[in-house]
C-alpha positions in Angstrom: 5.3 -168.8 124.7 6.7 -170.0 121.4 4.8 -171.9 118.8 6.1 -175.4 118.3 6.2 -176.6 114.7 5.6 -173.1 113.2 7.5 -172.7 110.0 8.4 -169.2 108.9 7.9 -168.9 105.1 11.2 -168.2 103.4 11.6 -165.2 101.2 11.9 -166.5 97.6 14.3 -163.6 96.8 16.6 -164.6 99.6 16.7 -168.2 98.5 18.0 -167.3 95.0 21.7 -167.0 94.8 23.3 -164.6 92.4 24.3 -166.5 89.4 27.7 -165.7 87.8 28.1 -165.7 84.1 30.3 -168.4 82.8 33.1 -167.4 80.4 34.9 -169.2 77.6 38.5 -170.3 78.4 40.9 -172.3 76.4 43.0 -174.7 78.5 46.3 -175.9 77.1 48.2 -178.7 79.0 51.9 -179.3 79.0 51.7 -181.5 75.8 50.0 -178.7 73.8 46.5 -180.3 73.9 43.8 -177.7 74.0 40.3 -177.8 75.4 37.7 -175.1 75.3 36.0 -174.7 78.8 32.9 -172.8 79.8 33.6 -172.0 83.5 32.4 -169.4 85.9 34.7 -167.4 88.2 34.2 -169.8 91.2 35.2 -172.8 89.1 38.3 -171.0 87.9 39.2 -169.8 91.4 38.9 -173.4 92.7 40.8 -174.9 89.7 43.9 -172.7 89.9 43.6 -171.8 93.6 43.6 -168.0 93.3 41.5 -165.3 95.0 38.7 -163.4 93.5 40.8 -160.2 93.6 43.4 -161.8 91.4 40.7 -163.0 88.9 39.3 -159.5 88.8 42.2 -158.1 86.8 41.1 -160.4 83.9 37.6 -159.0 83.7 37.2 -157.2 80.4 34.5 -154.9 81.8 37.0 -153.4 84.3 39.9 -151.2 83.3 43.2 -152.5 84.7 46.7 -151.7 83.4 48.9 -154.5 82.0 49.7 -156.7 85.0 51.6 -159.8 85.9 50.8 -161.3 89.3 52.9 -164.1 90.8 50.9 -166.2 93.2 51.8 -169.4 95.1 50.5 -171.8 92.4 49.7 -169.5 89.4 50.8 -166.5 87.4 47.9 -164.2 86.5 48.6 -162.3 83.3 46.8 -159.3 81.9 48.4 -157.8 78.8 46.0 -155.7 76.8 43.9 -158.4 74.9 45.8 -161.4 76.3 44.3 -162.5 79.7 45.8 -165.7 81.0 46.4 -167.8 84.1 49.5 -170.0 84.0 50.1 -172.9 86.3 52.7 -175.7 86.4 50.3 -178.0 84.6 48.3 -175.8 82.3 47.6 -172.4 80.7 44.1 -170.9 80.7 43.4 -168.1 78.2 40.2 -166.1 78.1 38.1 -165.7 75.0 39.5 -168.4 72.7 37.8 -167.1 69.7 39.3 -163.6 70.0 41.5 -162.7 67.1 44.3 -161.6 69.5 44.3 -164.8 71.4 44.4 -167.2 68.4 48.0 -166.4 67.5 49.1 -166.8 71.1 47.5 -170.3 71.3 49.2 -171.3 68.0 52.6 -170.0 69.2 52.3 -171.9 72.5 51.4 -175.1 70.6 54.4 -174.6 68.4 56.8 -174.1 71.3 55.6 -176.9 73.5 57.2 -180.3 72.9 55.1 -182.9 71.1 53.4 -185.6 73.2 55.8 -188.3 72.2 58.8 -186.2 73.4 57.7 -186.8 77.0 57.7 -190.6 76.5 61.2 -190.4 75.0 62.5 -188.4 77.9 61.0 -190.9 80.4 62.7 -193.8 78.6 66.0 -191.9 78.9 65.4 -191.4 82.6 65.8 -187.6 82.4 63.3 -185.1 83.8 63.6 -182.5 81.1 64.5 -182.6 77.4 67.0 -180.1 76.2 
């Protein structure tokens, strides 16, 4: 016969979830505005809608050859020291303080149209400025 109201003590080790380390990312939107983010892998996976296996190629602790993965809503890029996720709205780059990443961020900002260019295009009724 079972005991009613008997509570089995939970194992404190089982209740603890493995915590993932958050990493620094720099996010650039389509206007060139940049924001430094501190996100773990689950937040990145949810934000850009990619699988963990795709995010794994960006892990600096693992050895992967240079890779470009095209996914439904993102491009995952691993080129030596440049590790990035590109979506239609934003670019996420790992390790914003890395000396190899800083020139890439500056070049992206230089090539993206200024914020007021989007307002000008909207006034003209076109979708894309030449």
